[in-house]
C-alpha positions as CSV (number, residue, x, y, z in Angstrom):
1,X,-75.2,42.8,-62.4
2,X,-73.8,41.2,-65.4
3,X,-74.2,37.3,-65.6
4,X,-70.7,37.1,-67.0
5,X,-69.3,38.7,-64.1
6,X,-71.2,37.0,-61.6
7,X,-69.9,33.6,-63.3
8,X,-66.1,34.9,-63.0
9,X,-66.6,35.9,-59.4
10,X,-68.0,32.5,-58.6
11,X,-65.1,30.7,-60.4
12,X,-62.6,32.6,-58.6
13,X,-64.3,32.1,-55.3
14,X,-64.1,28.2,-56.1
15,X,-60.7,28.4,-56.9
16,X,-59.7,30.2,-54.0
17,X,-61.4,27.7,-51.7
18,X,-59.7,24.9,-53.4
19,X,-56.4,26.7,-53.1
20,X,-56.9,27.2,-49.4
21,X,-57.9,23.7,-49.4
22,X,-55.1,22.2,-50.9
23,X,-52.6,24.4,-48.8
24,X,-54.5,22.9,-45.7
25,X,-54.0,19.3,-46.9
26,X,-50.5,19.8,-47.9
27,X,-49.7,21.1,-44.2
28,X,-51.4,18.7,-42.5
29,X,-50.0,16.0,-44.9
30,X,-46.4,17.1,-44.6
31,X,-44.9,16.3,-40.8
32,X,-41.5,17.4,-39.5
33,X,-40.4,15.0,-36.6
34,X,-37.6,16.5,-34.5
35,X,-34.3,14.6,-34.1
36,X,-34.4,12.1,-31.1
37,X,-38.2,11.6,-31.5
38,X,-40.6,9.1,-32.7
39,X,-44.4,10.1,-33.4
40,X,-47.0,7.3,-33.5
41,X,-49.6,7.8,-36.1
42,X,-53.1,6.4,-35.7
43,X,-55.3,5.8,-38.5
44,X,-59.4,5.6,-37.5
45,X,-58.1,5.2,-33.9
46,X,-55.8,2.2,-34.8
47,X,-51.9,2.1,-34.8
48,X,-50.8,2.8,-38.5
49,X,-47.2,3.6,-38.2
50,X,-44.0,5.1,-36.4
51,X,-42.6,8.4,-38.0
52,X,-38.9,8.9,-37.1
53,X,-36.7,12.3,-37.6
54,X,-37.0,13.9,-40.7
55,X,-39.9,14.6,-43.3
56,X,-42.8,12.4,-43.3
57,X,-46.4,12.4,-44.8
58,X,-49.6,11.6,-43.5
59,X,-53.2,11.7,-44.6
60,X,-54.9,14.7,-43.1
61,X,-58.1,14.3,-41.2
62,X,-57.6,10.6,-41.4
63,X,-54.0,9.9,-39.6
64,X,-53.3,11.5,-36.2
65,X,-50.4,11.8,-34.2
66,X,-51.5,9.7,-31.2
67,X,-48.1,9.9,-29.0
68,X,-44.8,11.8,-29.2
69,X,-42.1,9.9,-27.5
70,X,-38.6,11.3,-26.7
71,X,-35.8,8.9,-27.4
72,X,-33.4,10.7,-25.4
73,X,-32.1,9.6,-22.1
74,X,-34.2,10.8,-19.3
75,X,-33.7,11.0,-15.7
76,X,-36.3,11.0,-12.9
77,X,-36.4,11.1,-9.2
78,X,-37.1,8.1,-7.3
79,X,-39.2,9.4,-4.3
80,X,-37.8,8.5,-0.8
81,X,-39.4,5.3,0.7
82,X,-39.0,2.9,3.8
83,X,-37.2,-0.5,3.2
84,X,-36.1,-2.9,5.8
85,X,-32.6,-4.9,5.4
86,X,-32.0,-8.7,6.3
87,X,-31.0,-7.7,10.0
88,X,-34.5,-6.2,10.0
89,X,-33.1,-2.5,10.1
90,X,-35.6,0.1,8.7
91,X,-33.9,2.7,6.1
92,X,-35.1,5.5,4.2
93,X,-33.6,5.3,0.5
94,X,-34.1,7.7,-2.4
95,X,-32.4,7.6,-5.7
96,X,-32.3,8.6,-9.6
97,X,-33.3,6.6,-12.5
98,X,-31.8,7.2,-16.0
99,X,-33.6,5.3,-18.7
100,X,-34.7,5.7,-22.4
101,X,-37.2,4.7,-24.8
102,X,-36.2,1.9,-27.1
103,X,-39.4,1.0,-28.9
104,X,-41.9,3.8,-28.7
105,X,-44.9,1.5,-29.9
106,X,-44.6,-0.6,-26.8
107,X,-43.8,2.6,-24.5
108,X,-47.5,3.9,-25.9
109,X,-49.6,0.9,-26.1
110,X,-47.4,-1.7,-23.6
111,X,-48.1,0.7,-20.4
112,X,-50.1,3.6,-19.6
113,X,-47.5,5.8,-18.3
114,X,-44.0,4.4,-18.9
115,X,-42.4,7.0,-16.5
116,X,-44.6,6.2,-13.5
117,X,-44.5,2.6,-14.3
118,X,-40.7,2.4,-14.3
119,X,-40.5,4.8,-11.0
120,X,-42.8,2.5,-9.3
121,X,-40.8,-0.6,-10.4
122,X,-37.6,0.9,-9.3
123,X,-39.1,1.7,-5.8
124,X,-40.1,-1.9,-5.4
125,X,-37.0,-3.3,-6.9
126,X,-34.8,-1.4,-4.7
127,X,-37.1,-2.6,-1.3
128,X,-36.5,-6.3,-2.8
129,X,-32.6,-5.8,-3.0
130,X,-32.1,-4.1,0.2
131,X,-34.2,-6.8,1.8
132,X,-31.2,-9.1,0.9
133,X,-28.3,-7.2,2.3
134,X,-27.3,-6.7,6.0
135,X,-27.1,-2.8,7.0
136,X,-23.2,-2.8,6.7
137,X,-23.3,-4.1,3.1
138,X,-25.6,-1.5,2.0
139,X,-22.8,1.0,2.5
140,X,-20.2,-0.9,1.3
141,X,-21.7,-2.5,-1.7
142,X,-23.7,0.3,-3.1
143,X,-22.3,0.0,-6.5
144,X,-23.5,-3.8,-6.5
145,X,-26.7,-2.7,-5.4
146,X,-27.4,-0.2,-8.2
147,X,-26.2,-3.0,-10.6
148,X,-28.6,-5.5,-9.2
149,X,-31.5,-3.0,-9.4
150,X,-30.7,-1.9,-13.1
151,X,-30.6,-5.5,-14.1
152,X,-34.3,-6.4,-12.2
153,X,-36.0,-3.3,-13.8
154,X,-34.5,-4.3,-17.2
155,X,-35.9,-7.6,-16.7
156,X,-39.3,-6.2,-15.9
157,X,-39.4,-3.2,-18.3
158,X,-38.6,-5.2,-21.4
159,X,-42.6,-5.3,-22.5
160,X,-42.9,-1.6,-22.1
161,X,-39.8,-0.8,-24.8
162,X,-38.0,0.9,-22.0
163,X,-34.1,0.4,-21.0
164,X,-32.8,1.2,-17.9
165,X,-29.4,2.6,-18.2
166,X,-28.2,3.1,-14.7
167,X,-29.5,3.5,-11.1
168,X,-28.1,5.9,-8.5
169,X,-28.8,5.6,-4.8
170,X,-28.6,9.1,-3.5
171,X,-28.9,8.8,0.1
172,X,-29.6,5.9,2.7
173,X,-31.0,7.3,6.2
174,X,-30.7,4.7,8.9
175,X,-32.9,5.2,12.5
176,X,-31.1,7.8,14.7
177,X,-30.6,5.0,17.2
178,X,-28.4,3.2,14.6
179,X,-26.7,6.4,13.6
180,X,-25.4,6.9,17.1
181,X,-24.3,3.3,17.5
182,X,-22.6,3.6,14.1
183,X,-21.0,6.9,15.2
184,X,-19.8,5.3,18.5
185,X,-18.5,2.3,16.6
186,X,-16.5,4.8,14.4
187,X,-15.5,6.4,17.3
188,X,-13.9,3.3,18.9
189,X,-12.4,2.2,15.6
190,X,-10.9,5.5,15.4
191,X,-9.3,5.1,19.3
192,X,-8.4,1.5,18.6
193,X,-6.3,2.8,15.5
194,X,-4.6,5.4,17.2
195,X,-3.7,3.0,20.3
196,X,-2.6,0.6,17.6
197,X,-0.5,3.2,15.8
198,X,0.9,4.6,19.1
199,X,1.9,0.9,20.8
200,X,3.5,0.3,17.0
201,X,5.6,3.6,17.4
202,X,6.5,2.7,21.0
203,X,7.5,-0.7,19.8
204,X,9.6,0.4,16.8
205,X,11.3,3.1,19.0
206,X,12.4,0.2,21.5
207,X,13.4,-1.8,18.6
208,X,15.7,1.2,17.3
209,X,17.1,1.7,20.8
210,X,17.9,-2.3,21.0
211,X,19.5,-2.2,17.5
212,X,21.6,1.1,18.7
213,X,22.6,-0.9,21.6
214,X,23.3,-4.0,20.0
215,X,25.5,-2.4,17.3
216,X,27.0,-0.2,19.8
217,X,28.5,-3.3,21.7
218,X,29.3,-5.0,18.3
219,X,31.6,-2.0,17.5
220,X,33.2,-1.9,21.1
221,X,33.8,-5.5,20.7
222,X,35.3,-5.0,17.4
223,X,37.4,-2.4,18.7
224,X,38.6,-4.1,21.7
225,X,39.3,-7.3,19.6
226,X,41.5,-4.9,17.4
227,X,43.0,-3.2,20.2
228,X,44.2,-6.7,21.7
229,X,45.6,-7.8,18.2
230,X,47.6,-4.7,17.8
231,X,48.8,-5.0,21.7
232,X,49.7,-8.6,20.9
233,X,51.3,-7.7,17.6
234,X,53.4,-5.3,19.6
235,X,54.4,-7.6,22.5
236,X,55.3,-10.2,19.7
237,X,57.6,-7.7,17.9
238,X,59.0,-6.8,21.1
239,X,59.7,-10.3,22.1
240,X,61.5,-10.8,18.7
241,X,63.4,-7.5,19.2
242,X,64.6,-8.7,22.3
243,X,65.6,-12.1,21.6
244,X,67.4,-10.9,18.6
245,X,69.3,-8.5,20.6
246,X,70.4,-11.4,22.9
247,X,71.0,-13.6,20.1
248,X,73.2,-10.7,18.8
249,X,74.9,-10.1,22.1
250,X,75.6,-13.8,22.4
251,X,77.1,-14.0,18.9
252,X,79.5,-11.0,19.7
253,X,80.4,-12.5,23.0
254,X,81.2,-15.9,21.3
255,X,83.2,-14.2,18.4
256,X,85.1,-12.2,21.2
257,X,85.8,-15.3,23.2
258,X,87.6,-17.1,20.2
259,X,90.2,-14.5,20.5
260,X,93.0,-14.7,23.2
261,X,92.0,-11.2,24.7
262,X,88.5,-12.8,25.1
263,X,89.7,-15.8,26.9
264,X,91.7,-13.6,29.5
265,X,88.4,-11.7,29.9
266,X,86.4,-14.9,30.4
267,X,88.9,-16.0,32.8
268,X,88.8,-12.6,34.6
269,X,85.2,-12.6,34.8
270,X,85.1,-16.0,36.4
271,X,87.6,-15.0,38.8
272,X,85.6,-12.1,39.8
273,X,82.8,-14.1,40.5
274,X,84.6,-16.7,42.4
275,X,85.5,-13.8,44.8
276,X,82.0,-12.8,45.0
277,X,81.0,-16.4,45.9
278,X,83.6,-16.6,48.6
279,X,82.6,-13.6,49.9
280,X,78.9,-14.9,49.8
281,X,80.3,-18.3,51.6
282,X,81.8,-16.2,54.1
283,X,78.7,-14.4,55.1
284,X,76.9,-17.6,55.4
285,X,79.8,-18.9,57.9
286,X,80.7,-21.6,55.9
287,X,84.4,-22.8,55.7
288,X,86.0,-23.2,52.4
289,X,89.4,-24.7,52.1
290,X,91.4,-23.6,49.3
291,X,94.7,-24.9,47.7
292,X,98.3,-23.5,48.0
293,X,97.8,-22.5,44.5
294,X,95.0,-20.3,45.0
295,X,96.6,-17.3,43.2
296,X,96.6,-18.9,40.0
297,X,94.3,-17.7,37.4
298,X,93.4,-21.0,36.2
299,X,93.2,-22.2,40.0
300,X,91.1,-19.4,40.6
301,X,88.7,-20.1,37.8
302,X,88.3,-23.9,38.5
303,X,87.6,-22.7,42.1
304,X,85.1,-20.4,41.2
305,X,83.2,-22.9,39.3
306,X,83.5,-25.3,41.9
307,X,81.9,-22.8,44.4
308,X,79.2,-21.5,42.0
309,X,78.4,-25.1,41.4
310,X,78.3,-25.8,45.2
311,X,75.9,-22.9,45.6
312,X,73.8,-24.0,43.1
313,X,73.4,-27.5,44.6
314,X,72.6,-26.0,48.1
315,X,70.0,-23.8,46.5
316,X,68.5,-26.8,44.6
317,X,68.6,-28.9,48.0
């Protein structure tokens, strides 16, 4: 083989190897970190830097990606566990924990497995918080319980670079005996409420009936009062009408008496009354002596007046 050809082939081989080597170096040095992720870079086994999302460069064969941490919010189940309340009731509780990595460096070098660590911390904190509460409060104040657990976990997980966003209790299961007692209590409460509502209804019905009777009596009394007022007004008007009629009659009699014919009529009326009085005296067997001029009209009138006065005095006596 020609030496020149051999040298050229060798040079081409070296160039090809160098090109491949450069390509490998470039590929190993250029790193694209995805969004919401962080890479922990170690150089010779020691922490070197934290690469965030985007284009990053490292030294091939010297720098290595030691950890890939997600910065997104993560959710993990907290396994069911037994807890004892303040009033010594054993409960089985499970939940869901929501957290995210704030510091990838602490999450990598501050704890071996931050997911396992934060889950265990949630369990122990939940047992501790439940031990401070009575059974009834665990159902009534679940939001406050979740808040207390989150606060306690955040205080303990700060060296790990973890932030707990919220904790939700999925289920609280008390013993069967407690469940039966609670069901009996709820049934008794429902019966009590039903009885109270029924008694309130009866009471309201009685009040309505009483109010109706009272209103009816008031209306009847007002009607009777109005009737009496109208009756009294009618009687008063009747009396006034009679009095006015009598006054009118007396006025007409007086007007007639002022005339000559009226005087004769009065004398005739008095004479008639005198004769009637004599007849009454005769029926009583009384003796009355009349003067000789008894036929005179004036004399008869005088006698009539005397007889009437005598009868009136006898009646009064």
